[in-house]
C-alpha positions in Angstrom: 113.1 47.0 100.2 110.1 49.2 99.7 110.6 52.4 101.2 107.7 54.6 102.8 108.2 58.2 101.3 105.0 59.6 102.8 105.2 61.9 105.7 102.6 60.9 108.3 100.8 64.4 109.1 97.4 65.8 109.0 95.9 66.0 105.2 95.0 69.6 106.4 98.7 70.5 107.0 99.5 69.2 103.6 96.5 71.3 102.2 97.8 74.5 104.1 101.2 74.6 102.4 100.0 74.3 98.7 99.0 78.0 98.1 101.9 79.5 100.1 104.5 77.5 98.1 102.6 78.4 94.9 102.7 82.2 95.8 106.5 81.7 96.8 107.4 80.2 93.6 105.6 82.8 91.5 107.2 85.5 93.3 110.6 83.8 92.8 109.8 83.5 89.2 108.9 87.2 88.9 112.1 88.1 90.8 114.0 86.3 88.3 112.5 88.2 85.6 113.4 91.5 87.2 117.0 90.0 87.7 117.2 89.4 84.0 116.0 92.7 83.0 118.5 94.3 85.3 121.4 92.6 83.6 120.1 93.4 80.3 120.2 97.0 81.0 123.6 96.8 82.5 124.7 94.8 79.6 123.2 97.5 77.1 120.8 94.9 75.6 118.0 96.9 76.3 117.4 100.7 77.5 116.6 100.6 81.1 116.0 103.8 83.0 118.1 104.2 86.2 115.3 105.2 88.2 113.5 101.7 87.2 116.6 99.6 87.7 116.7 100.7 91.1 113.2 100.0 91.7 113.8 96.5 90.2 116.9 96.2 92.6 115.0 97.0 95.8 112.0 94.6 94.8 114.3 91.8 93.5 116.3 91.7 96.9 113.3 91.9 99.1 111.2 89.7 97.2 113.4 87.0 96.7 114.2 86.7 100.4 110.8 87.2 101.3 109.2 84.3 99.0 112.3 82.1 99.8 111.7 82.4 103.5 107.9 81.8 103.2 108.6 78.5 101.2 111.3 77.6 103.8 108.9 78.2 106.7 106.2 76.1 105.0 109.0 73.1 104.7 110.0 73.8 108.4 106.3 73.7 109.3 105.1 70.6 107.2 108.0 68.2 108.8 108.2 69.9 112.3 104.2 69.1 112.5 105.2 65.4 112.9 107.1 65.9 116.2 105.2 68.9 118.0 101.5 70.0 117.8 101.4 73.2 116.0 98.5 75.5 115.5 97.6 75.8 111.8 96.0 79.3 112.4 99.7 80.7 113.0 100.7 79.5 109.7 97.5 80.9 108.1 98.0 84.3 109.8 101.6 84.6 108.7 100.6 83.9 105.1 97.7 86.6 105.4 100.4 89.0 106.8 102.9 88.3 104.1 100.5 88.9 101.3 99.4 92.2 102.9 103.1 93.1 103.3 103.9 92.1 99.8 101.1 94.4 98.6 102.2 97.5 100.4 106.0 97.0 99.3 104.9 96.7 95.6 102.6 99.7 96.0 105.4 101.8 97.8 107.9 100.8 94.9 106.1 100.9 91.9 103.5 103.6 92.4 105.4 105.9 94.8 108.8 105.4 93.5 110.6 104.1 96.5 114.0 102.8 95.5 116.1 102.6 98.5 117.1 98.9 98.1 116.3 96.1 100.6 118.9 97.7 103.3 116.8 100.8 103.3 119.8 102.5 105.3 119.0 105.1 107.8 118.2 108.1 107.1 117.8 107.2 103.4 114.1 106.6 103.4 113.6 110.0 104.8 116.1 111.9 102.9 115.7 110.7 99.3 116.8 113.7 97.3 113.3 114.0 95.6 113.2 110.6 94.3 110.6 109.5 96.4 108.1 111.1 99.1 106.9 109.9 102.6 104.3 107.6 101.3 106.5 105.5 99.2 109.0 105.1 102.1 106.3 104.4 104.8 104.4 101.9 102.4 107.7 100.0 102.0 109.1 100.1 105.6 105.6 99.5 106.9 105.1 96.3 104.6 108.6 95.1 105.8 107.1 95.6 109.3 104.1 93.7 108.4 105.9 90.7 106.8 108.2 90.5 109.7 105.5 90.6 112.4 103.9 87.6 110.4 107.1 85.5 110.6 107.5 86.6 114.2 104.2 85.0 115.1 105.0 82.0 113.2 108.4 81.2 114.9 106.9 82.3 118.4 104.1 79.5 117.8 106.9 76.9 116.6 109.0 77.7 120.0 105.8 77.5 122.0 105.3 74.0 120.6 108.7 72.8 120.6 109.3 74.2 124.3 106.1 72.4 125.3 106.9 69.0 124.0 110.6 69.1 125.0 110.6 71.3 128.2 113.0 73.8 126.7 115.4 75.0 124.0 118.1 73.4 125.7 116.7 70.0 125.5 115.5 70.5 121.8 118.9 71.5 120.9 120.3 68.3 122.7 122.1 69.7 125.5 121.4 66.5 127.7 123.0 64.3 125.0 125.9 66.9 124.6 126.9 66.9 128.0 126.5 63.3 128.6 123.3 63.5 131.0 121.3 61.7 128.6 122.5 58.7 126.6 121.7 57.9 123.0 120.7 60.0 120.4 119.0 63.6 120.7 115.9 65.0 119.1 115.2 64.4 115.5 117.5 66.9 113.3 114.3 68.5 112.1 113.4 69.5 115.5 117.1 70.5 116.1 117.1 72.6 113.0 113.6 74.2 113.9 114.9 75.3 117.1 118.0 77.1 115.9 115.6 78.7 113.2 113.3 80.1 115.9 116.1 81.4 117.9 117.9 83.1 115.3 114.9 84.5 113.5 113.3 85.8 116.5 116.4 87.6 117.5 116.8 89.3 113.7 112.8 90.0 113.4 113.1 92.1 116.8 116.1 93.7 115.8 114.4 94.4 112.4 111.1 95.6 113.9 113.1 98.0 116.2 114.9 100.0 113.3 111.7 99.8 110.8 109.7 101.5 113.6 112.2 104.2 114.3 112.8 104.6 110.4 109.0 105.1 110.0 109.1 107.8 112.9 112.0 109.4 111.3 110.2 109.7 108.1 107.5 111.8 109.6 109.5 113.4 112.2 113.0 114.0 111.2 114.0 115.3 114.7 113.7 111.8 115.8 116.9 110.4 115.2 119.1 107.4 116.0 123.0 106.8 115.7 123.5 106.0 112.0 126.0 103.1 112.9 123.5 101.6 115.4 120.9 101.6 112.8 122.9 100.0 110.2 124.0 97.3 112.8 120.3 96.7 113.4 119.6 96.3 109.7 122.2 93.9 109.0 121.7 91.9 112.0 118.1 91.5 110.9 118.8 91.2 107.0 121.8 88.8 107.2 120.4 86.5 109.9 116.9 86.3 108.5 118.4 85.4 104.8 120.7 82.8 106.1 117.8 81.1 108.2 116.3 80.2 104.7 118.7 77.4 103.8 118.5 76.3 107.7 114.8 75.8 107.2 115.3 74.2 103.6 117.7 71.6 104.7 114.9 70.0 107.0 113.7 68.5 103.8 117.2 66.9 103.1 117.1 65.6 106.7 113.6 64.2 106.2 113.7 62.8 102.7 116.9 61.2 102.1 116.4 58.8 104.8 113.3 58.0 103.3 114.9 57.5 100.0 117.8 55.4 101.4 116.0 53.6 103.9 118.6 54.9 106.5 117.7 56.9 109.5 119.3 60.2 110.0 120.1 60.4 113.6 121.0 63.4 115.7 124.4 62.2 117.0 126.6 64.4 119.4 128.8 65.8 116.5 125.4 66.9 114.8 124.0 68.4 117.8 127.4 70.4 118.7 127.5 71.5 115.0 124.0 72.9 115.3 124.4 74.7 118.5 127.6 76.3 117.3 125.6 77.6 114.1 123.1 78.9 116.2 125.4 81.1 118.1 127.7 82.0 115.2 124.7 82.8 112.8 123.7 85.7 115.2 127.0 87.0 115.9 128.8 87.1 112.4 126.8 89.8 110.5 129.6 92.3 111.1 131.3 90.9 108.1 129.1 93.4 106.2 130.3 96.2 108.0 134.1 95.5 107.6 134.2 98.7 105.5 132.8 100.9 108.2 136.1 101.9 110.0 134.2 103.5 112.8 133.0 100.1 114.1 134.7 98.5 117.3 137.6 96.7 115.9 136.7 93.6 118.4 133.3 93.2 116.3 135.1 93.2 113.1 137.8 90.8 114.1 134.8 88.6 115.6 132.6 88.8 112.6 135.6 87.9 110.3 136.8 84.7 112.5 133.4 83.4 113.4 132.6 83.7 109.5 135.2 81.2 108.7 133.9 79.0 111.7 130.1 79.3 110.6 131.0 78.1 107.4 132.0 74.7 108.6 129.9 73.2 111.7 126.4 72.2 110.2 127.5 72.7 106.3 130.5 69.9 106.8 128.2 67.5 109.1 125.0 67.8 107.1 127.1 67.6 103.7 129.1 64.6 104.9 126.0 63.1 106.4 124.2 63.4 103.0 127.2 61.5 101.2 127.3 58.8 103.9 123.4 58.3 103.9 123.5 57.9 100.1 126.6 55.8 99.9 125.9 52.4 98.5 122.3 52.6 99.5 120.9 51.6 96.3 118.6 54.7 96.1 116.7 55.1 93.1 117.2 58.7 92.0 114.3 60.8 91.2 114.1 64.6 90.4 113.2 65.4 94.1 116.1 63.3 95.6 118.4 64.5 92.9 117.4 68.4 93.6 117.8 67.8 97.6 121.4 66.1 97.1 122.3 68.9 94.6 121.5 71.5 97.3 124.4 70.3 99.5 126.7 70.8 96.5 125.2 74.5 96.2 125.9 75.0 99.8 129.3 73.9 99.8 130.3 75.9 96.6 128.4 79.2 97.7 130.1 79.4 101.2 133.6 79.6 99.6 133.3 83.0 98.0 131.5 84.0 101.1 134.5 83.1 103.3 136.9 84.8 100.9 135.0 88.0 101.0 134.8 87.8 105.0 138.5 88.4 105.1 139.1 92.1 105.9 142.1 92.7 103.3 140.0 91.0 100.6 136.6 92.8 101.8 137.8 96.1 101.3 138.5 95.5 97.7 135.6 93.1 96.9 132.8 93.8 99.1 131.1 96.5 97.1 131.4 94.7 93.9 129.2 91.9 92.1 131.5 89.3 93.9 128.7 89.4 96.7 125.7 88.9 94.6 127.9 86.1 92.8 128.3 84.1 96.3 124.9 84.9 97.4 123.2 84.0 94.2 125.0 80.7 94.3 124.2 80.1 98.0 120.4 80.8 97.3 119.8 79.5 93.9 121.9 76.0 93.8 121.4 75.9 97.7 118.1 77.0 99.1 116.1 77.2 96.0 117.2 73.7 95.1 116.0 72.6 98.5 112.5 74.3 97.8 112.3 72.8 94.2 113.3 69.4 95.5 110.4 69.5 97.9 108.0 70.8 95.3 108.9 67.7 93.3 108.5 65.5 96.4 105.3 66.5 97.6 103.9 66.6 94.0 104.8 63.0 93.4 104.2 61.5 96.8 100.7 63.6 97.4 99.7 64.6 94.0 100.5 61.8 91.7 103.1 63.4 89.5 105.3 61.1 87.5 108.8 62.2 86.5 109.7 62.8 82.9 112.7 63.1 80.9 112.1 66.9 80.4 112.2 67.2 84.4 115.7 65.5 84.6 116.9 67.5 81.6 115.5 70.8 83.4 117.5 69.8 86.7 120.7 69.6 84.9 120.1 72.7 82.8 119.2 74.6 86.0 122.4 73.7 87.6 124.5 74.6 84.4 122.9 77.9 83.7 122.8 79.1 87.3 126.5 78.3 87.6 126.8 80.3 84.6 124.8 83.3 86.2 126.9 83.2 89.2 130.0 82.7 87.4 129.5 85.9 85.4 128.9 87.8 88.9 132.1 86.4 90.2 134.2 87.4 87.2 132.5 90.9 87.2 133.8 91.1 91.0 137.1 90.1 90.1 137.6 92.9 87.5 136.0 95.3 90.0 132.8 95.8 88.5 130.6 97.5 91.2 127.1 96.1 92.4 124.1 98.3 92.7 125.3 100.4 89.7 122.5 100.9 86.7 125.1 101.6 84.0 128.4 99.7 83.5 131.7 100.7 81.7 132.2 99.0 78.4 134.7 96.5 79.6 132.3 95.3 82.3 129.3 94.8 79.8 130.4 91.3 78.2 130.1 89.4 81.5 126.7 91.3 82.1 125.2 90.0 78.7 126.5 86.5 79.7 124.6 86.8 83.0 121.4 87.8 81.2 121.6 84.8 78.9 122.3 82.4 81.6 119.8 84.0 83.8 117.1 84.0 81.0 117.5 80.1 80.8 117.3 79.7 84.4 114.3 81.6 84.4 112.7 79.2 81.9 113.8 76.0 83.8 112.0 77.5 86.9 109.1 78.3 84.9 108.8 74.7 84.1 109.3 73.6 87.5 106.4 76.0 88.5 103.9 74.6 85.8 104.7 70.9 87.0 104.1 71.9 90.7 100.9 73.9 90.0 99.6 71.3 87.6 99.7 68.6 90.3 99.4 70.9 93.6 95.5 70.6 93.5 95.8 66.9 94.6 97.9 67.3 97.4 96.2 66.4 100.8 93.5 64.6 98.7 95.0 61.3 97.8 95.8 59.6 101.1 96.2 56.1 99.5 98.7 56.9 96.6 102.2 55.5 97.0 104.6 55.9 94.4 106.6 53.0 93.1 110.1 53.7 94.4 112.2 51.0 95.7 115.7 50.9 97.1 117.9 48.2 98.1 120.0 48.8 101.4 123.3 47.2 102.2 124.2 46.3 105.5 
C-alpha cells in the first residue's frame, strides 16, 4: 500500500519554518561545541579560564533550550496548521524576537562578561562581586525577556486559533469525550498536545516575565527587592516548565508521522486524552523538585513536587511510547532515517525520565541534585528524546519536500549519534554517582577520567550533528517548492 507522507498545508507555511529550523540547528551545534570545550576544561585536556567556563556554561544552557524550543515550536506550528487557521505573522514575529533576544544575550555574555547561568538567581545579576556590570546583566535579562515575549505571542496566537476552532481548551483537550458527553474519539493528538503546550508555556512565560522585569529593575535600583524564595520559585516555574514543553512540542511529529509511515491512524482515545490532561496539570506543578534542598520551602510543596514528579513521568510518556510500539508492530513499515529517529526518540524519552524520577526522591535529591547526575538525566532526555524528534523532522521534511534520498552515511550517523550520546550521558551519570559537582570549572583528579570520556563522546556527537545539519541545509532550499514530489515509500499493513 502506498503511504502518503506529505502534509497538506500551505507551501508558505512550509517555507516559513525552513530558516528558523536552520538557525535552531546552527545554535544547537554551537552549544554542543561549547559543551565539549567545558568538558575538555574540566578534564584538563585544555587550559580553560574559569571566567570563560562560566560564560560557556551560561550560554550553553540558555542557547540549547532556546534553540530547541524554536525548533519544537516550528514542528508544532507546521502540523497544527492542518487543523486550525494560524496567522503566519505570529510565527515570523516570534522568530524576529528570537534573533534580537539571542543577539542581546550573546553581547551580554561575551562582550560584558555576564556569567550567572541560565537560572540568573536573584539577586545574583545585581550582585556579581565585580565579575560583570549593569550592562551585561541587563542585556542578558532583557534578551531573555525579548525571547520570552516572542514565544508568548506565538502561543497566544495558537491558543486563539484552537479556541476559535474548538470553542474552548476543554473541548480541544477532549473533556466531552472523557466525561462521556460526546461519543467516539477526541481532537487529533496534534491539537491535544498543542493545547497542553499553550497552557503550560503561557503560564511559564508570564512567571518568567515577572521575575525578569523585577530583576532588571533591581539591577538599576537595588532598594527594589523581592523575597529570594519567591524569586527562585518564579525562575524554576519558568525554566522547568518551558524546557519540558520542548519534548511535548516535538512529540507532535511522532503522532503525525508514524501513522503516515505505517498507514495506521493514531486516534485520541479516552486514555490518551486523560493522560494529556493529567500531564497538563502536573507539568505546571512539579517544578518544586528543583527546590527540595531549600529547607525553607513549605513542606507540602516539596511533597507535592516529589509525588507528582513520579506521576508526571507516566501518563503521556507511557501512553505515547506504548502507542508508538503498537502502531509500528507488524505494520510492514519501511524504515528510513526520519522514522528511525522519531521511533528512537521514544527510547530517549523513556530512559531519560528514569534518572529524573530517581533524583526527584527527596533523600536522593539531597545527595545527588547538585552533582552531574542532573545534567546526565537532562542531556539524555533532550539529546536522545527532544533533539531526536527535531532531527527526525529535519530528515522527514527534506526527503518529502526537498527531494533528499537517504544514504548509508545517514543510517550510520544515526546509530553513532545514539551510541556516543549514551556515552556522554553515561559519563555524566557516573560523575554524579561519584559526587562530581555540576557547575564547577575545575575538578579533582578522581573526577577527570569521566570528563575526558565525556569530551571524546561529545566531540563525536557534535560531528554527527554537523552531518545532519549539512544534509538539511543542502536540501532545505527546495522545501515548499516541490509540491509534486512523492518519495517511493511503501508499507504493507496487516489487518
